[in-house]
C-alpha positions in Angstrom: 0.0 0.0 0.0 1.2 3.5 -0.8 2.3 5.7 2.1 1.3 9.3 2.4 4.0 11.8 1.7 3.1 13.7 5.0 3.7 10.5 7.0 7.1 10.0 5.4 8.1 13.6 5.8 7.0 13.5 9.5 9.6 10.7 10.0 12.4 12.7 8.5 14.9 14.4 10.8 14.8 18.3 10.8 18.1 18.3 8.9 16.7 16.0 6.2 13.6 18.1 5.9 15.7 21.2 5.5 17.9 19.5 2.8 14.7 18.3 0.9 13.2 21.8 1.1 16.5 23.3 -0.3 16.5 20.8 -3.1 12.9 21.4 -4.0 13.5 25.1 -4.2 16.6 24.6 -6.4 14.5 22.4 -8.7 11.6 24.9 -8.8 14.0 27.8 -9.5 15.2 26.3 -12.8 13.1 24.3 -15.2 12.6 23.9 -19.0 9.7 25.7 -20.6 7.6 22.5 -21.0 7.9 21.8 -17.3 7.1 25.4 -16.4 4.0 25.2 -18.6 2.9 21.9 -16.9 3.6 23.4 -13.5 1.3 26.3 -14.4 -1.4 23.7 -15.2 -1.5 24.5 -18.9 -1.5 22.1 -21.8 0.3 22.9 -25.1 -3.1 23.3 -26.7 -4.3 25.8 -24.1 -1.2 27.8 -24.5 -1.5 27.7 -28.3 -5.0 29.1 -28.0 -3.7 32.0 -25.9 -0.9 32.7 -28.4 -3.1 32.2 -31.4 -0.9 29.6 -32.9 -1.2 25.8 -33.5 -0.2 23.3 -30.9 2.8 22.0 -32.8 4.3 25.5 -32.7 4.3 25.3 -28.9 6.0 21.9 -29.0 8.6 23.3 -31.3 9.2 26.3 -29.1 9.6 24.1 -26.0 12.3 22.0 -27.7 14.3 25.0 -28.9 17.6 26.0 -27.2 17.8 29.3 -29.2 15.0 31.7 -29.8 14.1 35.4 -30.0 13.5 37.2 -26.7 10.2 38.4 -28.1 9.1 34.7 -28.6 10.2 33.7 -25.1 8.5 36.8 -23.7 5.1 36.1 -25.4 5.4 32.5 -24.2 6.0 33.5 -20.6 3.3 36.2 -20.7 0.8 33.7 -22.0 1.5 31.6 -18.9 0.8 34.7 -16.7 4.4 35.6 -16.1 6.9 38.4 -16.8 10.2 38.0 -18.4 13.3 39.8 -17.1 16.7 39.6 -18.6 19.4 39.5 -15.9 23.2 39.3 -16.2 25.0 37.7 -13.2 28.6 38.6 -12.4 30.8 37.6 -9.5 30.2 41.1 -8.0 26.4 41.3 -8.5 23.5 41.1 -10.9 22.3 43.7 -13.4 18.8 43.7 -15.0 19.2 44.5 -18.7 16.7 47.3 -19.5 16.9 47.3 -23.2 14.2 44.6 -23.4 11.7 46.1 -20.9 9.4 47.5 -23.6 10.1 44.8 -26.1 6.8 44.0 -27.9 4.9 46.8 -26.2 5.9 49.3 -28.9 4.4 47.0 -31.5 1.0 47.1 -29.7 -1.5 49.8 -30.9 
């Protein structure tokens, strides 16, 4: 018989729970587009309808490793998010502002 996760978690030491939480946060902080879409509860078909494209286009975008920022931005915004471009350096991070109004200028 399957055990409840809450029962298993209750048996973990506080240190193990802390490590598990840290690992979960790491996994949630980085994920491919297809996993992000699934985590947001969207199917490829649903996202395609929002973006006014065919479902195969969504599958193709999710497999790409190189795309326009405007394409990625539309994809993220269709999921209800906001895209920020950030450069990370050893001495700090910088949000790149060139892309803040990307796509907004094209809107009437």
